[in-house]
C-alpha positions as a printed NumPy array, in Angstrom:
array([[-22.498, -13.505,  57.331],
       [-23.365, -15.221,  54.082],
       [-24.036, -11.849,  52.451],
       [-20.687, -10.521,  53.649],
       [-18.847, -13.594,  52.3  ],
       [-20.641, -13.225,  48.977],
       [-19.639,  -9.548,  48.806],
       [-16.001, -10.435,  49.439],
       [-16.067, -13.008,  46.645],
       [-17.552, -10.465,  44.224],
       [-14.888,  -7.877,  45.126],
       [-12.082, -10.407,  44.693],
       [-13.507, -11.394,  41.342],
       [-13.576,  -7.773,  40.208],
       [-10.013,  -7.219,  41.376],
       [ -8.903, -10.35 ,  39.529],
       [-10.579,  -9.145,  36.341],
       [ -8.906,  -5.744,  36.685],
       [ -5.457,  -7.319,  36.908],
       [ -5.949,  -9.334,  33.721],
       [ -4.309,  -7.574,  30.767],
       [ -6.84 ,  -6.411,  28.148],
       [ -6.797,  -7.982,  24.715],
       [ -5.192,  -5.38 ,  22.447],
       [ -6.375,  -5.15 ,  18.851],
       [ -3.645,  -5.282,  16.227],
       [ -4.821,  -2.635,  13.785],
       [ -1.885,  -3.318,  11.445],
       [ -0.755,   0.307,  11.258],
       [  2.851,  -0.858,  10.806],
       [  1.916,  -1.997,   7.296],
       [  2.314,   1.69 ,   6.501],
       [  4.992,   3.028,   8.879],
       [  5.027,   6.822,   8.721],
       [  8.081,   8.557,  10.144],
       [ 10.142,  11.422,   8.773],
       [ 13.295,  10.078,   7.125],
       [ 11.909,   6.642,   6.239],
       [ 12.749,   5.733,   2.655],
       [ 12.216,   2.877,   0.211],
       [ 13.878,   2.207,  -3.137],
       [ 12.186,   0.313,  -5.963],
       [ 13.278,  -1.298,  -9.212],
       [ 10.776,  -0.479, -11.946],
       [ 10.016,  -2.052, -15.315],
       [  7.799,   0.17 , -17.451],
       [  6.581,  -1.607, -20.577],
       [  5.009,   0.652, -23.196],
       [  2.855,  -0.724, -26.011],
       [  2.812,   1.821, -28.866],
       [ -0.041,   1.298, -31.331],
       [  1.325,   3.936, -33.725],
       [  4.756,   2.303, -34.175],
       [  3.513,  -1.186, -33.256],
       [  6.517,  -1.506, -30.972],
       [  6.932,  -2.615, -27.376],
       [  9.574,  -0.715, -25.387],
       [ 10.768,  -1.557, -21.873],
       [ 12.276,   1.09 , -19.607],
       [ 14.191,   0.143, -16.465],
       [ 14.835,   2.637, -13.702],
       [ 14.858,   3.024,  -9.928],
       [ 12.552,   5.061,  -7.705],
       [ 13.326,   6.382,  -4.25 ],
       [ 10.508,   7.488,  -1.924],
       [ 11.415,   9.347,   1.269],
       [  9.111,  10.884,   3.872],
       [ 10.311,  14.493,   3.866],
       [  7.985,  16.281,   6.276],
       [  4.693,  16.213,   8.132],
       [  2.018,  18.865,   8.584],
       [ -1.6  ,  19.174,   9.712],
       [ -4.424,  19.465,   7.212],
       [ -7.649,  21.437,   7.717],
       [ -9.09 ,  18.508,   9.705],
       [ -6.074,  18.518,  12.093],
       [ -4.833,  15.213,  10.681],
       [ -1.112,  14.444,  10.365],
       [ -0.182,  14.448,   6.683],
       [  3.137,  12.967,   5.551],
       [  4.67 ,  14.413,   2.389],
       [  6.698,  11.935,   0.355],
       [  9.32 ,  13.036,  -2.152],
       [  9.889,  10.667,  -5.069],
       [ 13.075,  10.713,  -7.125],
       [ 14.344,   8.491,  -9.931],
       [ 17.476,   7.404, -11.706],
       [ 17.805,   5.652, -15.047],
       [ 19.362,   2.216, -15.022],
       [ 20.287,   0.353, -11.859],
       [ 23.642,   1.858, -10.903],
       [ 25.129,   0.834,  -7.558],
       [ 25.832,   4.488,  -6.596],
       [ 23.099,   6.464,  -8.359],
       [ 22.357,  10.182,  -8.388],
       [ 18.626,  10.715,  -8.1  ],
       [ 16.549,  13.371,  -9.867],
       [ 13.391,  14.777,  -8.3  ],
       [ 10.209,  13.398,  -9.916],
       [  7.175,  14.434,  -7.822],
       [  5.599,  14.486,  -4.356],
       [  2.579,  12.728,  -2.921],
       [  1.072,  12.508,   0.552],
       [ -0.072,   9.815,   2.971],
       [ -2.562,  10.002,   5.831],
       [ -3.651,   7.367,   8.34 ],
       [ -7.112,   8.316,   9.538],
       [ -8.36 ,   5.781,  12.097],
       [ -9.646,   2.828,  10.075],
       [ -8.202,   3.847,   6.708],
       [ -5.055,   5.078,   4.97 ],
       [ -5.283,   7.614,   2.162],
       [ -2.828,   8.477,  -0.589],
       [ -3.084,  11.736,  -2.55 ],
       [ -1.08 ,  11.316,  -5.746],
       [ -1.449,  13.442,  -8.897],
       [ -4.567,  15.046,  -7.356],
       [ -6.203,  11.629,  -6.986],
       [ -7.136,  10.56 ,  -3.445],
       [ -7.28 ,   6.782,  -2.953],
       [ -8.078,   4.696,   0.122],
       [ -5.137,   2.306,  -0.131],
       [ -5.626,   0.364,   3.131],
       [ -8.317,  -0.232,   5.74 ],
       [ -7.562,  -1.236,   9.324],
       [ -7.368,  -3.759,  10.753],
       [ -6.575,  -5.696,   7.553],
       [ -8.548,  -8.923,   7.167],
       [ -8.366, -11.423,   4.327],
       [-11.388, -11.061,   2.075],
       [-12.339,  -7.596,   3.346],
       [-13.448,  -5.193,   0.604],
       [-13.875,  -1.419,   0.358],
       [-14.313,   1.372,  -2.163],
       [-10.813,   2.632,  -2.873],
       [-12.256,   5.503,  -4.926],
       [-14.672,   6.725,  -2.263],
       [-13.014,  10.181,  -2.203],
       [-12.449,  10.758,  -5.918],
       [-14.594,  11.018,  -9.047],
       [-13.612,   7.687, -10.59 ],
       [-15.975,   4.735, -10.731],
       [-16.338,   2.635,  -7.589],
       [-13.157,   0.734,  -6.79 ],
       [-13.772,  -2.718,  -5.348],
       [-10.492,  -3.194,  -3.46 ],
       [-10.006,  -6.526,  -1.668],
       [ -7.428,  -8.057,   0.676],
       [ -6.281, -11.175,  -1.155],
       [ -4.047, -12.319,   1.721],
       [ -2.904, -10.83 ,   5.028],
       [  0.072, -11.627,   7.294],
       [  1.419, -14.13 ,   4.772],
       [  4.823, -14.841,   3.274],
       [  5.254, -13.552,  -0.262],
       [  8.119, -13.46 ,  -2.742],
       [  9.349, -10.321,  -4.466],
       [ 11.561, -11.824,  -7.113],
       [ 13.686, -14.301,  -5.161],
       [ 13.321, -12.426,  -1.852],
       [ 11.017, -13.877,   0.8  ],
       [  8.962, -11.284,   2.687],
       [  7.263, -12.187,   5.977],
       [  4.062, -10.567,   7.253],
       [  2.905,  -9.146,   3.962],
       [ -0.509,  -8.443,   2.482],
       [ -1.84 ,  -8.054,  -1.052],
       [ -4.648,  -5.852,  -2.298],
       [ -6.344,  -6.596,  -5.603],
       [ -7.544,  -3.204,  -6.803],
       [ -8.661,  -4.016, -10.354],
       [ -9.015,  -7.408, -12.028],
       [-10.715,  -7.054, -15.39 ],
       [ -8.779,  -9.233, -17.805],
       [-11.65 , -10.999, -19.579],
       [-12.475,  -8.038, -21.809],
       [-11.243,  -8.651, -25.354],
       [-10.677,  -4.943, -26.073],
       [ -9.347,  -3.412, -22.844],
       [ -7.645,  -5.47 , -20.144],
       [ -7.085,  -3.88 , -16.721],
       [ -5.296,  -5.149, -13.639],
       [ -3.873,  -3.503, -10.518],
       [ -2.441,  -4.799,  -7.238],
       [ -0.298,  -3.559,  -4.362],
       [  1.581,  -5.436,  -1.646],
       [  2.691,  -4.114,   1.731],
       [  4.975,  -5.508,   4.436],
       [  4.991,  -4.751,   8.146],
       [  7.675,  -2.239,   9.061],
       [  8.355,  -1.325,   5.416],
       [  5.192,  -0.221,   3.641],
       [  4.671,  -0.676,  -0.079],
       [  6.878,  -3.461,  -1.453],
       [  5.241,  -4.287,  -4.794],
       [  2.971,  -2.576,  -7.288],
       [  1.793,  -3.859, -10.637],
       [ -0.795,  -2.506, -12.996],
       [ -1.615,  -2.551, -16.65 ],
       [ -4.24 ,  -1.233, -19.006],
       [ -3.863,  -2.678, -22.494],
       [ -6.207,  -1.871, -25.354],
       [ -6.247,  -4.164, -28.381],
       [ -7.536,  -2.931, -31.737],
       [ -7.047,  -4.906, -34.936],
       [ -4.594,  -7.175, -33.08 ],
       [ -2.419,  -4.168, -32.155],
       [ -1.813,  -3.38 , -28.466],
       [ -1.5  ,   0.027, -26.857],
       [ -1.054,   0.927, -23.214],
       [  1.261,   0.522, -20.238],
       [  2.384,  -2.329, -17.988],
       [  4.096,  -1.132, -14.776],
       [  5.979,  -3.455, -12.386],
       [  7.541,  -1.961,  -9.236],
       [  9.527,  -4.131,  -6.8  ],
       [ 11.159,  -3.123,  -3.524],
       [ 14.959,  -2.978,  -3.714],
       [ 15.858,  -1.838,  -0.207],
       [ 14.62 ,   0.479,   2.509],
       [ 15.714,   2.283,   5.669],
       [ 13.949,  -0.39 ,   7.726],
       [ 14.813,  -3.508,   5.733]])
């Protein structure tokens, strides 16, 4: 009788465990939502340091990225082709001109971007503050020590507050007296890329040459 009672208790315990909902892992895939028709517009400041003329010129324009189609690659992965267009100035009703295409892939624990024949691991999943990875693992550039600076935090793009955002520090080499390099990207849940900044400035004989790029989200189909 005791054995039978013990068996009943074990069965009830197993049934109770089965009814408990499993703990689902939030992989953070919505930091890079991929769906045909999704689009994001960005305001861009491109600052050019010309060593020949010793001038600094700033160009302002707007970019528009839209997911145009999806297809399978040779590894049967879903690839999303993004068309990027631009317009000079910041007109309220602009007419965009085609600029280029690039592609995005989410492959389990990582997201890849193929842009200008350069494949970069832009995100790893699930995102965790302090996590690092080699962003250049699939290209011929030197090892890229990418790091999540913050995750699921509130950030500000200009005066706009963005909830549930993350920042990746891709390059931070600003102590060199000759060549200073810096690169970061920020993503928001449900939107994707919301901010990109990078610069590579070379200083020779107190004259600068290089580019400083600042790209801020303006609006999107989901925001």
